[in-house]
PAKOLPA-203681 format. One record per residue (C-alpha): residue number from 1; x, y, z; residue in three letters. Coordinates in pm, 1 decimal, always signed. Example, Ala and Ser with C-alpha at 12.3 -4.5 7.8 and 13.67 -1.06 7.14 Angstrom:
- 1 / +1230.0 / -450.0 / +780.0 / ala .
- 2 / +1367.0 / -106.0 / +714.0 / ser .
//
This chain:
- 1 / +3329.1 / -2920.8 / -1450.4 / unk .
- 2 / +3453.1 / -2759.2 / -1105.4 / unk .
- 3 / +3334.8 / -2433.6 / -951.2 / unk .
- 4 / +3680.2 / -2251.8 / -1043.0 / unk .
- 5 / +3678.8 / -2414.5 / -1364.2 / unk .
- 6 / +3368.3 / -2269.7 / -1460.5 / unk .
- 7 / +3422.6 / -1934.8 / -1340.9 / unk .
- 8 / +3729.5 / -1923.5 / -1531.5 / unk .
- 9 / +3548.2 / -2005.7 / -1827.5 / unk .
- 10 / +3256.8 / -1786.2 / -1827.5 / unk .
- 11 / +3227.9 / -1457.5 / -2037.0 / unk .
- 12 / +3353.9 / -1154.6 / -1955.4 / unk .
- 13 / +2993.8 / -987.7 / -1861.3 / unk .
- 14 / +2916.9 / -1272.5 / -1621.1 / unk .
- 15 / +3283.6 / -1278.0 / -1455.3 / unk .
- 16 / +3210.9 / -865.7 / -1394.8 / unk .
- 17 / +2872.2 / -968.8 / -1240.2 / unk .
- 18 / +3027.3 / -1227.0 / -1037.9 / unk .
- 19 / +3313.5 / -995.5 / -907.1 / unk .
- 20 / +3052.4 / -716.1 / -863.5 / unk .
- 21 / +2825.3 / -957.6 / -610.0 / unk .
- 22 / +3173.5 / -1128.3 / -443.0 / unk .
- 23 / +3269.8 / -738.7 / -373.6 / unk .
- 24 / +2930.5 / -656.2 / -223.5 / unk .
- 25 / +2889.1 / -954.0 / -29.5 / unk .
- 26 / +3249.3 / -881.1 / +140.1 / unk .
- 27 / +3144.8 / -504.4 / +194.6 / unk .
- 28 / +2830.0 / -585.2 / +340.6 / unk .
- 29 / +2978.0 / -866.7 / +586.0 / unk .
- 30 / +3215.0 / -583.3 / +703.9 / unk .
- 31 / +2958.7 / -369.4 / +767.2 / unk .
- 32 / +2743.2 / -671.8 / +936.3 / unk .
- 33 / +3031.2 / -697.4 / +1189.7 / unk .
- 34 / +3050.2 / -316.8 / +1235.8 / unk .
- 35 / +2732.8 / -252.9 / +1281.0 / unk .
- 36 / +2690.4 / -542.2 / +1536.3 / unk .
- 37 / +2944.1 / -397.3 / +1756.3 / unk .
- 38 / +2821.8 / -41.5 / +1735.3 / unk .
- 39 / +2445.0 / -125.9 / +1826.4 / unk .
- 40 / +2574.4 / -388.8 / +2089.7 / unk .
- 41 / +2788.9 / -104.5 / +2250.3 / unk .
- 42 / +2508.8 / +138.2 / +2226.9 / unk .
- 43 / +2238.8 / -116.8 / +2379.6 / unk .
- 44 / +2497.0 / -176.2 / +2682.4 / unk .
- 45 / +2568.7 / +199.1 / +2748.8 / unk .
- 46 / +2205.4 / +269.4 / +2738.3 / unk .
- 47 / +2149.1 / +26.5 / +3005.2 / unk .
- 48 / +2400.9 / +97.6 / +3219.4 / unk .
- 49 / +2338.5 / +478.4 / +3205.0 / unk .
- 50 / +1963.1 / +420.0 / +3252.0 / unk .
- 51 / +2020.1 / +239.1 / +3579.3 / unk .
- 52 / +2250.1 / +520.8 / +3706.9 / unk .
- 53 / +1998.9 / +776.4 / +3620.6 / unk .
- 54 / +1710.9 / +642.4 / +3781.4 / unk .
- 55 / +1929.4 / +514.7 / +4089.7 / unk .
- 56 / +1850.8 / +873.8 / +4211.9 / unk .
- 57 / +2184.6 / +1009.4 / +4157.3 / unk .
- 58 / +2270.8 / +1383.3 / +4168.7 / unk .
- 59 / +2258.3 / +1476.7 / +3846.2 / unk .
- 60 / +2557.8 / +1691.8 / +3875.1 / unk .
- 61 / +2747.2 / +1385.8 / +4004.3 / unk .
- 62 / +2644.3 / +1155.0 / +3733.6 / unk .
- 63 / +2745.9 / +1439.4 / +3468.6 / unk .
- 64 / +3080.0 / +1470.7 / +3615.6 / unk .
- 65 / +3125.6 / +1082.0 / +3625.6 / unk .
- 66 / +3045.2 / +1032.0 / +3262.9 / unk .
- 67 / +3222.0 / +1359.0 / +3115.1 / unk .
- 68 / +3561.4 / +1248.7 / +3295.2 / unk .
- 69 / +3888.4 / +1310.3 / +3073.8 / unk .
- 70 / +3912.0 / +1110.1 / +2766.2 / unk .
- 71 / +3601.2 / +949.4 / +2814.1 / unk .
- 72 / +3407.0 / +954.9 / +2508.7 / unk .
- 73 / +3042.7 / +1050.7 / +2556.6 / unk .
- 74 / +2811.0 / +841.5 / +2337.9 / unk .
- 75 / +2429.4 / +724.6 / +2261.7 / unk .
- 76 / +2185.9 / +828.2 / +2535.6 / unk .
- 77 / +2467.6 / +963.4 / +2735.5 / unk .
- 78 / +2519.7 / +1232.3 / +2478.9 / unk .
- 79 / +2154.1 / +1322.1 / +2451.2 / unk .
- 80 / +2194.0 / +1363.5 / +2855.2 / unk .
- 81 / +2469.8 / +1547.8 / +2864.3 / unk .
- 82 / +2350.7 / +1803.7 / +2570.4 / unk .
- 83 / +2054.0 / +1869.1 / +2772.7 / unk .
- 84 / +2240.3 / +1941.7 / +3096.6 / unk .
- 85 / +2491.7 / +2162.5 / +2946.9 / unk .
- 86 / +2200.7 / +2373.9 / +2790.0 / unk .
- 87 / +2016.8 / +2371.1 / +3070.9 / unk .
- 88 / +2291.9 / +2521.3 / +3330.1 / unk .
- 89 / +2434.3 / +2750.9 / +3036.3 / unk .
- 90 / +2061.7 / +2929.7 / +3028.5 / unk .
- 91 / +1992.6 / +2920.1 / +3431.1 / unk .
- 92 / +2308.1 / +3090.9 / +3459.9 / unk .
- 93 / +2195.4 / +3366.7 / +3209.0 / unk .
- 94 / +2006.1 / +3650.9 / +3331.2 / unk .
- 95 / +1652.4 / +3744.9 / +3235.3 / unk .
- 96 / +1578.0 / +3415.2 / +3084.7 / unk .
- 97 / +1234.2 / +3290.9 / +3101.4 / unk .
- 98 / +1182.6 / +2929.2 / +3233.2 / unk .
- 99 / +982.3 / +2826.0 / +2898.9 / unk .
- 100 / +1264.7 / +2948.4 / +2690.0 / unk .
- 101 / +1511.6 / +2749.7 / +2917.7 / unk .
- 102 / +1330.3 / +2440.1 / +2823.4 / unk .
- 103 / +1300.4 / +2542.4 / +2472.7 / unk .
- 104 / +1625.7 / +2543.7 / +2457.7 / unk .
- 105 / +1710.4 / +2227.2 / +2620.5 / unk .
- 106 / +1450.8 / +2039.5 / +2429.1 / unk .
- 107 / +1594.1 / +2192.3 / +2119.8 / unk .
- 108 / +1974.6 / +2094.9 / +2221.5 / unk .
- 109 / +1864.0 / +1712.1 / +2315.8 / unk .
- 110 / +1662.3 / +1675.5 / +2011.5 / unk .
- 111 / +1975.3 / +1764.6 / +1789.7 / unk .
- 112 / +2178.3 / +1530.6 / +1986.8 / unk .
- 113 / +1928.0 / +1241.6 / +1959.1 / unk .
- 114 / +1906.9 / +1306.2 / +1573.4 / unk .
- 115 / +2274.5 / +1258.3 / +1562.9 / unk .
- 116 / +2275.9 / +949.6 / +1787.8 / unk .
- 117 / +2003.4 / +815.7 / +1535.8 / unk .
- 118 / +2186.3 / +883.9 / +1228.2 / unk .
- 119 / +2466.7 / +679.9 / +1407.6 / unk .
- 120 / +2247.2 / +371.6 / +1475.7 / unk .
- 121 / +2138.1 / +375.9 / +1090.5 / unk .
- 122 / +2454.3 / +431.3 / +918.6 / unk .
- 123 / +2526.1 / +183.1 / +628.8 / unk .
- 124 / +2202.6 / -5.1 / +679.0 / unk .
- 125 / +2104.3 / +150.8 / +330.9 / unk .
- 126 / +2383.8 / -41.2 / +179.0 / unk .
- 127 / +2253.3 / -346.4 / +316.6 / unk .
- 128 / +1930.5 / -293.8 / +230.4 / unk .
- 129 / +2041.9 / -233.5 / -142.2 / unk .
- 130 / +2241.7 / -518.9 / -166.9 / unk .
- 131 / +1974.6 / -757.6 / -17.1 / unk .
- 132 / +1709.8 / -621.3 / -284.9 / unk .
- 133 / +1918.2 / -584.6 / -601.0 / unk .
- 134 / +2194.5 / -879.9 / -574.7 / unk .
- 135 / +1949.6 / -1166.0 / -684.3 / unk .
- 136 / +1836.7 / -952.5 / -990.1 / unk .
- 137 / +2216.5 / -860.4 / -1051.8 / unk .
- 138 / +2296.6 / -1244.1 / -1014.8 / unk .
- 139 / +1990.2 / -1338.7 / -1266.1 / unk .
- 140 / +2107.8 / -1079.8 / -1502.9 / unk .
- 141 / +2447.7 / -1263.1 / -1508.5 / unk .
- 142 / +2254.5 / -1583.5 / -1543.9 / unk .
- 143 / +2044.5 / -1506.4 / -1817.2 / unk .
- 144 / +2349.4 / -1319.5 / -2020.8 / unk .
- 145 / +2588.3 / -1659.9 / -1990.2 / unk .
- 146 / +2266.8 / -1877.6 / -2101.1 / unk .
- 147 / +2219.2 / -1640.7 / -2390.0 / unk .
- 148 / +2600.8 / -1630.0 / -2445.0 / unk .
- 149 / +2598.0 / -2044.1 / -2461.2 / unk .
- 150 / +2318.0 / -2077.6 / -2663.9 / unk .
- 151 / +2469.9 / -1845.3 / -2935.6 / unk .
- 152 / +2761.8 / -2067.4 / -2888.8 / unk .
- 153 / +2591.0 / -2402.3 / -2958.0 / unk .
- 154 / +2438.6 / -2254.3 / -3292.2 / unk .
- 155 / +2811.3 / -2308.3 / -3405.4 / unk .
- 156 / +2844.8 / -2652.1 / -3373.7 / unk .
- 157 / +2686.8 / -2923.7 / -3577.5 / unk .
- 158 / +2520.2 / -3132.8 / -3296.0 / unk .
- 159 / +2393.3 / -3017.2 / -2956.2 / unk .
- 160 / +2425.7 / -3256.4 / -2679.8 / unk .
- 161 / +2400.8 / -3226.2 / -2272.4 / unk .
- 162 / +2795.5 / -3230.7 / -2231.5 / unk .
- 163 / +2828.9 / -2924.2 / -2482.6 / unk .
- 164 / +2503.8 / -2733.6 / -2302.1 / unk .
- 165 / +2585.3 / -2806.2 / -1947.3 / unk .
- 166 / +2890.0 / -2627.0 / -1870.4 / unk .
- 167 / +2756.2 / -2303.7 / -2011.5 / unk .
- 168 / +2433.6 / -2330.8 / -1824.5 / unk .
- 169 / +2624.6 / -2406.8 / -1492.5 / unk .
- 170 / +2847.8 / -2127.4 / -1539.9 / unk .
- 171 / +2569.9 / -1897.7 / -1580.2 / unk .
- 172 / +2380.3 / -2043.6 / -1293.5 / unk .
- 173 / +2660.9 / -1962.8 / -1040.7 / unk .
- 174 / +2606.1 / -1589.3 / -1082.6 / unk .
- 175 / +2267.3 / -1654.4 / -949.4 / unk .
- 176 / +2424.5 / -1853.4 / -674.3 / unk .
- 177 / +2646.5 / -1580.5 / -549.1 / unk .
- 178 / +2377.4 / -1326.7 / -577.1 / unk .
- 179 / +2134.8 / -1517.8 / -336.8 / unk .
- 180 / +2448.3 / -1557.2 / -119.3 / unk .
- 181 / +2530.5 / -1197.5 / -109.1 / unk .
- 182 / +2134.3 / -1095.6 / -45.6 / unk .
- 183 / +2036.0 / -1349.3 / +232.7 / unk .
- 184 / +2268.7 / -1225.4 / +501.3 / unk .
- 185 / +2237.2 / -877.1 / +398.3 / unk .
- 186 / +1861.1 / -898.5 / +432.4 / unk .
- 187 / +1860.4 / -1101.5 / +777.3 / unk .
- 188 / +2126.3 / -867.4 / +884.8 / unk .
- 189 / +1942.1 / -531.8 / +776.0 / unk .
- 190 / +1616.7 / -652.3 / +931.3 / unk .
- 191 / +1781.9 / -717.0 / +1242.4 / unk .
- 192 / +1975.3 / -392.4 / +1275.8 / unk .
- 193 / +1675.4 / -196.5 / +1166.7 / unk .
- 194 / +1466.0 / -329.8 / +1453.4 / unk .
- 195 / +1747.3 / -250.1 / +1680.4 / unk .
- 196 / +1802.1 / +71.1 / +1599.3 / unk .
- 197 / +1424.6 / +160.2 / +1610.4 / unk .
- 198 / +1425.5 / -12.1 / +1950.9 / unk .
- 199 / +1743.0 / +211.5 / +2064.0 / unk .
- 200 / +1561.5 / +550.8 / +1918.5 / unk .
- 201 / +1262.0 / +469.2 / +2082.0 / unk .
- 202 / +1414.5 / +447.2 / +2466.5 / unk .
- 203 / +1657.5 / +757.2 / +2363.0 / unk .
- 204 / +1300.1 / +964.9 / +2283.9 / unk .
- 205 / +1146.0 / +822.6 / +2589.1 / unk .
- 206 / +1462.4 / +912.2 / +2797.0 / unk .
- 207 / +1458.5 / +1287.7 / +2660.0 / unk .
- 208 / +1119.5 / +1339.8 / +2719.0 / unk .
- 209 / +1125.1 / +1206.2 / +3094.9 / unk .
- 210 / +1449.2 / +1392.8 / +3128.1 / unk .
- 211 / +1264.6 / +1726.6 / +3038.6 / unk .
- 212 / +1000.0 / +1689.6 / +3248.0 / unk .
- 213 / +1245.4 / +1639.5 / +3529.5 / unk .
- 214 / +1406.0 / +1980.5 / +3416.1 / unk .
- 215 / +1089.6 / +2156.4 / +3347.0 / unk .
- 216 / +992.4 / +2083.3 / +3745.1 / unk .
- 217 / +1330.0 / +2206.9 / +3856.2 / unk .
- 218 / +1322.3 / +2524.0 / +3650.6 / unk .
- 219 / +1023.9 / +2661.4 / +3779.7 / unk .
- 220 / +1191.4 / +2607.8 / +4127.8 / unk .
- 221 / +1267.3 / +2955.5 / +4255.5 / unk .
- 222 / +1584.7 / +2811.0 / +4447.7 / unk .
- 223 / +1823.2 / +2527.5 / +4358.6 / unk .
- 224 / +2018.0 / +2411.1 / +4086.7 / unk .
- 225 / +2085.0 / +2105.2 / +3911.3 / unk .
- 226 / +2113.6 / +1874.9 / +4202.8 / unk .
//
């Protein structure tokens, strides 16, 4: 009646269900650790960059500081560099109207923002799928196991608790594994989704504020991105 003994004696279908749920649980935990690291880094980068940006540092100097050779530009920094590059390129192009410059800058930052949001939400759909389907998959294994157990009881002369209990116990393990896979996935998905939405909102707010700053600069007859 040990756990491993019950798993070993379960039917092939129930064992396959358990294996599927165990695999889903392992993959979920890998994603949970990976997403936690990515979101924590994105939040840290966003806070550090906004502190520098609103400190009054020269925009050209800030751009050079975050684009030093070998440094990976990610998160909110990617939105900033995309906007400043497009702004500089269009300002250096002759016969470009200020409104056209701002349209190009906003389009460039919008594309960068969408890419960063995709990075934040990567693999979250898998966690949602595991969290919503694992209990049902485990329940399927339980129903199948109990059905298989009762079919076996029909072949014996006298049904006792000792003959019924092992089959039911091995079937219920599938439900337990399903819940063990679903609960961390659901909790992690809700937490990561909230963090992703918060970061996406901060990206959007920064994009609007930065666009307003560049809008004022583009309508100044003299001066660059300083």
